[in-house]
C-alpha positions, 0 to 999 in steps of 0.5 A: 400780363403787363398788369400782373408783371409776374406777381401772380400766376395768370391763367388764360381761358382758351377753350373752344368747340373747335379743336383747331381754334382751341389750339390757336387760342392756346398758342396765342396765350402761350406766346404772350406769357400766361402761366397756364390755360383753362379749356372748357369742354366743347359747347353745343356740338356735344362730342362723345367721351372719346371725342372729349379725350382726343380734343384735350389730348390733341391741344395738350400735345400741340401746345406745351403749356400747363392746361386745366380742364373745365367741366361745366355741363350746365352751361355747355351741354357737355359733361366730361365724365370721371373716366375721361378725366382720369384718362386725360390726367395721364397727359403730362401738361394737363395739370388739373380740372375745374369741376363745376358740377357741384357733385361731391360723389363725382369729385371724390371719385376723381380725387381718388383716381387721378395722379397725385399731383393732378389738381382738382379745383371747385368751380361751384362756390357753394360746395367748394369748401367740401371739395377742398376738405376732401383734398381739392386744391382750390376754388376757381370762384365767382364770389372771389370777384366781389370778396377776394380776401374772404375767398382767399382766407376760406381756401386757406382754411379748407386746404389746411383742414380747418373745417369748422372755421372754413364752414363758418366763413362759407356760411357767412358768404352763402347769401352771396354765393346764391344771389350771384346766380339770380341771373346768368353769371356774370350779370349779377357780378357786374352789377355787384361790382358797380354797387361797390364802386369798382366798375361803371355800369354796362355789360356787353350784349347778349347779356343785359344789366341785372333785372330790377326785381333782383337788385334788392336781394343781391344788395341785401346779400352783399350787406349780410356778408359784410361786402357792402356797408 
């Protein structure tokens, strides 16, 4: 918050697989002044859809700060289905969802059924343009870590309906979208930022540095997309 100085909104990640812990983290984030919180679905313990509804509803009622749901079943082994998203969209301070399945039929259903001011954001760079062209509000992006200006431009093009230009830029970035997942995120992102001279080497365990066998492919993708010379 000291660095942002209110120049840009700050969203704090406060999700947990314990409802009480998520409440405590969300309250701590509110106290330091974040603008909203992003709450991933509970991982590992695999709650029912009713459990997911009650988990997020309870947090929203306990901490009066805007909250964004985050559904990424490939990492959590927990999938929040559209019916549950629709139910939670009626909670006033739950303002949107980061939908990271990459399933356009699901995104379309959510967009059609939630309240009009409920934001649906992509969490999958490869399909983000298509979601935004359907009415999504933006992309909570991995690629933006290495190409923030390009992703900002891409989002503006897609949100304003400039489909051809948005798709053309997305095609240019596609090698990066794909290669940033050669190993689990954020391993490739950290390596790419080091190559760009933005950070030093190293990553916290249990994550490990990008395997040498993938480095040439990622470096070439960064060059193809104009991120590295």
